[in-house]
N, CA, C and O of each residue as an XYZ file, in Angstrom:
436
protein
N      10.549     44.747      7.490
C       9.703     43.739      8.080
C      10.223     42.366      7.670
O      10.398     42.117      6.477
N      10.473     41.472      8.616
C      11.010     40.144      8.306
C       9.956     39.268      7.616
O       8.759     39.357      7.888
N      10.444     38.445      6.737
C       9.577     37.518      6.019
C       9.559     36.179      6.754
O      10.603     35.548      6.918
N       8.380     35.743      7.197
C       8.270     34.501      7.955
C       7.975     33.281      7.077
O       7.726     32.192      7.595
N       8.002     33.453      5.786
C       7.681     32.346      4.903
C       8.649     31.182      5.084
O       8.229     30.027      5.167
N       9.927     31.483      5.144
C      10.948     30.438      5.258
C      11.624     30.446      6.622
O      12.780     30.037      6.736
N      10.935     30.897      7.646
C      11.544     31.037      8.964
C      11.964     29.697      9.556
O      12.956     29.622     10.281
N      11.221     28.645      9.252
C      11.495     27.360      9.888
C      12.181     26.366      8.959
O      12.377     25.212      9.340
N      12.546     26.779      7.763
C      13.154     25.852      6.814
C      14.432     25.228      7.343
O      14.617     24.015      7.251
N      15.327     26.059      7.903
C      16.602     25.534      8.388
C      16.394     24.600      9.570
O      17.059     23.568      9.666
N      15.482     24.947     10.467
C      15.236     24.114     11.649
C      14.625     22.773     11.254
O      15.044     21.733     11.763
N      13.649     22.780     10.361
C      13.022     21.520      9.962
C      13.965     20.691      9.108
O      13.949     19.463      9.192
N      14.781     21.330      8.293
C      15.774     20.614      7.495
C      16.778     19.923      8.411
O      17.124     18.761      8.196
N      17.249     20.643      9.438
C      18.197     20.075     10.395
C      17.574     18.899     11.139
O      18.214     17.861     11.308
N      16.327     19.056     11.585
C      15.652     17.986     12.319
C      15.444     16.766     11.424
O      15.615     15.633     11.874
N      15.085     16.983     10.185
C      14.881     15.875      9.268
C      16.162     15.127      8.978
O      16.170     13.896      8.961
N      17.251     15.852      8.748
C      18.531     15.202      8.462
C      19.067     14.501      9.702
O      19.687     13.443      9.594
N      18.838     15.076     10.877
C      19.276     14.442     12.116
C      18.531     13.133     12.326
O      19.114     12.162     12.809
N      17.265     13.094     11.974
C      16.469     11.880     12.103
C      16.635     10.939     10.932
O      15.872      9.981     10.811
N      17.595     11.173     10.074
C      17.926     10.389      8.876
C      16.769     10.297      7.883
O      16.618      9.292      7.190
N      15.962     11.338      7.819
C      14.917     11.398      6.806
C      15.454     12.116      5.586
O      16.296     13.008      5.696
N      14.966     11.726      4.432
C      15.359     12.398      3.208
C      14.590     13.706      3.130
O      13.367     13.706      2.994
N      15.303     14.813      3.215
C      14.634     16.108      3.238
C      14.609     16.772      1.877
O      13.902     17.763      1.691
N      15.351     16.259      0.935
C      15.363     16.846     -0.390
C      14.149     16.421     -1.196
O      13.403     15.528     -0.795
N      13.965     17.055     -2.309
C      12.821     16.723     -3.146
C      13.214     15.824     -4.314
O      12.430     15.638     -5.245
N      14.418     15.267     -4.271
C      14.878     14.416     -5.361
C      14.149     13.075     -5.318
O      14.124     12.396     -4.291
N      13.558     12.710     -6.450
C      12.871     11.422     -6.550
C      13.845     10.394     -7.075
O      14.476     10.594     -8.113
N      13.967      9.303     -6.364
C      14.758      8.183     -6.859
C      13.802      7.188     -7.505
O      12.614      7.187     -7.184
N      14.285      6.354     -8.394
C      13.397      5.348     -9.002
C      12.770      4.420     -7.968
O      11.617      4.011     -8.106
N      13.544      4.091     -6.923
C      13.018      3.211     -5.881
C      11.871      3.879     -5.126
O      10.866      3.241     -4.816
N      12.030      5.158     -4.838
C      10.984      5.878     -4.118
C       9.734      6.013     -4.985
O       8.612      5.885     -4.495
N       9.934      6.270     -6.257
C       8.799      6.397     -7.167
C       8.050      5.066     -7.284
O       6.821      5.034     -7.213
N       8.791      3.971     -7.464
C       8.168      2.654     -7.561
C       7.457      2.298     -6.260
O       6.362      1.736     -6.280
N       8.078      2.625     -5.136
C       7.452      2.363     -3.846
C       6.156      3.134     -3.674
O       5.186      2.613     -3.124
N       6.140      4.363     -4.140
C       4.924      5.181     -4.061
C       3.822      4.599     -4.931
O       2.661      4.560     -4.522
N       4.176      4.147     -6.125
C       3.189      3.546     -7.023
C       2.624      2.268     -6.407
O       1.411      2.060     -6.416
N       3.495      1.412     -5.874
C       3.040      0.166     -5.243
C       2.135      0.480     -4.058
O       1.112     -0.178     -3.862
N       2.509      1.480     -3.270
C       1.704      1.863     -2.116
C       0.316      2.349     -2.555
O      -0.685      1.996     -1.932
N       0.249      3.143     -3.604
C      -1.038      3.625     -4.101
C      -1.911      2.481     -4.631
O      -3.118      2.454     -4.391
N      -1.302      1.550     -5.342
C      -2.054      0.403     -5.864
C      -2.586     -0.441     -4.713
O      -3.737     -0.876     -4.737
N      -1.743     -0.672     -3.701
C      -2.188     -1.468     -2.559
C      -3.295     -0.763     -1.779
O      -4.216     -1.416     -1.286
N      -3.215      0.536     -1.665
C      -4.284      1.274     -0.998
C      -5.589      1.149     -1.781
O      -6.654      0.954     -1.195
N      -5.504      1.261     -3.090
C      -6.696      1.118     -3.927
C      -7.293     -0.280     -3.775
O      -8.508     -0.427     -3.641
N      -6.433     -1.312     -3.796
C      -6.930     -2.676     -3.642
C      -7.512     -2.912     -2.255
O      -8.445     -3.701     -2.105
N      -6.978     -2.244     -1.247
C      -7.552     -2.331      0.089
C      -8.953     -1.749      0.129
O      -9.841     -2.300      0.779
N      -9.150     -0.648     -0.556
C     -10.481     -0.032     -0.626
C     -11.442     -0.948     -1.375
O     -12.597     -1.096     -0.974
N     -10.966     -1.571     -2.473
C     -11.804     -2.503     -3.230
C     -12.183     -3.696     -2.348
O     -13.340     -4.116     -2.337
N     -11.204     -4.244     -1.606
C     -11.477     -5.357     -0.701
C     -12.520     -4.963      0.345
O     -13.466     -5.708      0.602
N     -12.342     -3.800      0.937
C     -13.276     -3.325      1.949
C     -14.679     -3.169      1.352
O     -15.669     -3.553      1.975
N     -14.756     -2.608      0.155
C     -16.042     -2.438     -0.515
C     -16.712     -3.771     -0.806
O     -17.920     -3.912     -0.616
N     -15.938     -4.755     -1.267
C     -16.502     -6.072     -1.538
C     -16.980     -6.751     -0.256
O     -17.999     -7.441     -0.261
N     -16.252     -6.558      0.832
C     -16.673     -7.134      2.112
C     -17.990     -6.498      2.572
O     -18.888     -7.198      3.038
N     -18.100     -5.192      2.443
C     -19.343     -4.508      2.815
C     -20.494     -4.976      1.930
O     -21.584     -5.273      2.419
N     -20.241     -5.040      0.612
C     -21.281     -5.459     -0.322
C     -21.729     -6.894     -0.041
O     -22.926     -7.174      0.011
N     -20.763     -7.805      0.141
C     -21.096     -9.194      0.447
C     -21.861     -9.320      1.753
O     -22.795    -10.114      1.855
N     -21.472     -8.549      2.742
C     -22.187     -8.565      4.012
C     -23.612     -8.044      3.876
O     -24.539     -8.585      4.479
N     -23.780     -6.996      3.086
C     -25.121     -6.444      2.883
C     -26.019     -7.425      2.126
O     -27.202     -7.562      2.436
N     -25.441     -8.105      1.128
C     -26.225     -9.096      0.389
C     -26.652    -10.212      1.333
O     -27.792    -10.674      1.284
N     -25.730    -10.643      2.193
C     -26.055    -11.714      3.128
C     -27.123    -11.256      4.130
O     -28.070    -11.988      4.415
N     -26.962    -10.056      4.651
C     -27.903     -9.565      5.667
C     -29.301     -9.324      5.085
O     -30.297     -9.447      5.798
N     -29.375     -8.986      3.811
C     -30.680     -8.718      3.197
C     -31.226     -9.928      2.461
O     -32.229     -9.818      1.756
N     -30.583    -11.087      2.611
C     -31.033    -12.286      1.905
C     -32.378    -12.786      2.422
O     -33.119    -13.429      1.679
N     -32.700    -12.509      3.656
C     -33.975    -12.933      4.261
C     -34.209    -14.434      4.121
O     -35.335    -14.873      3.887
N     -33.151    -15.213      4.264
C     -33.279    -16.664      4.215
C     -33.245    -17.255      2.821
O     -33.338    -18.474      2.673
N     -33.115    -16.429      1.794
C     -33.037    -16.929      0.420
C     -31.661    -17.559      0.199
O     -30.646    -16.863      0.193
N     -31.637    -18.872      0.020
C     -30.368    -19.602     -0.100
C     -29.537    -19.150     -1.302
O     -28.307    -19.150     -1.247
N     -30.201    -18.772     -2.365
C     -29.482    -18.325     -3.562
C     -28.680    -17.052     -3.277
O     -27.523    -16.935     -3.683
N     -29.298    -16.106     -2.580
C     -28.595    -14.855     -2.247
C     -27.510    -15.081     -1.208
O     -26.468    -14.428     -1.252
N     -27.741    -16.002     -0.266
C     -26.712    -16.321      0.729
C     -25.504    -16.943      0.041
O     -24.366    -16.613      0.375
N     -25.736    -17.842     -0.916
C     -24.623    -18.436     -1.671
C     -23.872    -17.379     -2.472
O     -22.644    -17.409     -2.556
N     -24.620    -16.440     -3.061
C     -23.984    -15.344     -3.794
C     -23.107    -14.516     -2.863
O     -21.983    -14.160     -3.217
N     -23.614    -14.211     -1.686
C     -22.841    -13.428     -0.710
C     -21.596    -14.182     -0.273
O     -20.522    -13.592     -0.146
N     -21.734    -15.490     -0.042
C     -20.565    -16.294      0.345
C     -19.508    -16.278     -0.745
O     -18.315    -16.167     -0.464
N     -19.954    -16.391     -1.998
C     -19.001    -16.366     -3.120
C     -18.286    -15.020     -3.197
O     -17.082    -14.966     -3.450
N     -19.024    -13.943     -2.979
C     -18.416    -12.608     -3.001
C     -17.381    -12.482     -1.892
O     -16.268    -12.013     -2.132
N     -17.735    -12.895     -0.688
C     -16.818    -12.792      0.446
C     -15.595    -13.682      0.251
O     -14.471    -13.275      0.547
N     -15.814    -14.895     -0.247
C     -14.694    -15.817     -0.487
C     -13.757    -15.258     -1.548
O     -12.537    -15.314     -1.391
N     -14.319    -14.722     -2.625
C     -13.494    -14.146     -3.695
C     -12.708    -12.941     -3.192
O     -11.558    -12.748     -3.585
N     -13.313    -12.128     -2.328
C     -12.620    -10.965     -1.786
C     -11.442    -11.387     -0.914
O     -10.358    -10.809     -1.006
N     -11.651    -12.384     -0.075
C     -10.565    -12.846      0.804
C      -9.452    -13.498     -0.009
O      -8.273    -13.264      0.257
N      -9.817    -14.317     -0.999
C      -8.795    -14.943     -1.844
C      -8.025    -13.877     -2.616
O      -6.805    -13.972     -2.745
N      -8.713    -12.875     -3.125
C      -8.033    -11.775     -3.819
C      -7.071    -11.035     -2.916
O      -5.964    -10.691     -3.330
N      -7.487    -10.788     -1.678
C      -6.595    -10.114     -0.732
C      -5.360    -10.961     -0.450
O      -4.250    -10.433     -0.388
N      -5.542    -12.264     -0.279
C      -4.398    -13.154     -0.027
C      -3.446    -13.154     -1.210
O      -2.229    -13.112     -1.026
N      -3.984    -13.201     -2.423
C      -3.146    -13.197     -3.623
C      -2.354    -11.900     -3.723
O      -1.165    -11.920     -4.040
N      -3.004    -10.776     -3.454
C      -2.317     -9.479     -3.539
C      -1.212     -9.383     -2.492
O      -0.110     -8.927     -2.795
N      -1.496     -9.806     -1.272
C      -0.489     -9.734     -0.209
C       0.688    -10.655     -0.526
O       1.840    -10.266     -0.332
N       0.419    -11.864     -1.008
C       1.508    -12.776     -1.366
C       2.325    -12.240     -2.544
O       3.551    -12.348     -2.545
N       1.664    -11.669     -3.535
C       2.387    -11.087     -4.666
C       3.279     -9.937     -4.208
O       4.408     -9.793     -4.677
N       2.767     -9.123     -3.294
C       3.566     -8.022     -2.751
C       4.770     -8.563     -1.993
O       5.883     -8.063     -2.155
N       4.553     -9.586     -1.165
C       5.657    -10.154     -0.387
C       6.721    -10.760     -1.296
O       7.915    -10.578     -1.060
N       6.299    -11.474     -2.327
C       7.258    -12.081     -3.251
C       8.024    -11.011     -4.012
O       9.239    -11.121     -4.181
N       7.332     -9.978     -4.472
C       8.023     -8.919     -5.217
C       9.013     -8.175     -4.337
O      10.113     -7.851     -4.784
N       8.641     -7.900     -3.097
C       9.574     -7.235     -2.180
C      10.789     -8.112     -1.931
O      11.917     -7.620     -1.904
N      10.565     -9.413     -1.748
C      11.676    -10.336     -1.523
C      12.646    -10.315     -2.693
O      13.858    -10.226     -2.498
N      12.113    -10.397     -3.918
C      12.985    -10.420     -5.088
C      13.683     -9.083     -5.308
O      14.855     -9.056     -5.683
N      12.995     -7.996     -5.085
C      13.622     -6.684     -5.259
C      14.754     -6.516     -4.251
O      15.831     -6.033     -4.602
N      14.521     -6.908     -3.013
C      15.577     -6.799     -2.004
C      16.734     -7.747     -2.317
O      17.894     -7.391     -2.107
N      16.435     -8.947     -2.814
C      17.495     -9.898     -3.173
C      18.346     -9.357     -4.306
O      19.574     -9.431     -4.265
N      17.688     -8.814     -5.316
C      18.427     -8.269     -6.462
C      19.252     -7.062     -6.029
O      20.404     -6.921     -6.439
N      18.681     -6.206     -5.218
C      19.415     -5.032     -4.746
C      20.616     -5.453     -3.907
O      21.701     -4.892     -4.059
N      20.439     -6.427     -3.030
C      21.541     -6.893     -2.197
C      22.623     -7.537     -3.051
O      23.811     -7.318     -2.818
N      22.217     -8.334     -4.045
C      23.175     -8.978     -4.945
C      23.952     -7.932     -5.731
O      25.165     -8.048     -5.903
N      23.254     -6.921     -6.200
C      23.909     -5.847     -6.959
C      24.893     -5.091     -6.082
O      26.010     -4.795     -6.507
N      24.480     -4.775     -4.854
C      25.386     -4.070     -3.952
C      26.595     -4.894     -3.588
O      27.695     -4.357     -3.458
N      26.412     -6.200     -3.419
C      27.555     -7.060     -3.100
C      28.527     -7.138     -4.258
O      29.735     -7.220     -4.034
N      28.040     -7.114     -5.489
C      28.915     -7.174     -6.651
C      29.652     -5.873     -6.879
O      30.705     -5.870     -7.516
N      29.126     -4.763     -6.374
C      29.798     -3.474     -6.542
C      31.007     -3.337     -5.618
O      31.929     -2.572     -5.904
N      31.000     -4.066     -4.533
C      32.086     -3.926     -3.555
C      33.281     -4.722     -3.894
O      34.269     -4.698     -3.159
């Protein structure tokens, strides 16, 4: 009786390599760092979303109380500023990592 456990391994491996995807399980430092950055950014996105929901709920339930409306505005403003800071930090870090990698590759040639 044939074993179908690995029946498609060769076909999917061929398709992945043809599409220039990394099909091996070898972790490179760049891939590991990229995965960590991606996880942190996803977590911060969830935090941003939660703060936006919380700030909106505080504002909607303020019932005209100026103190609670100001609190909600501060929460929303802080969430947006935090998101901008995180996105800019990510952009700057990517720029520097790519610059250093390009400089290193140019020096190797």
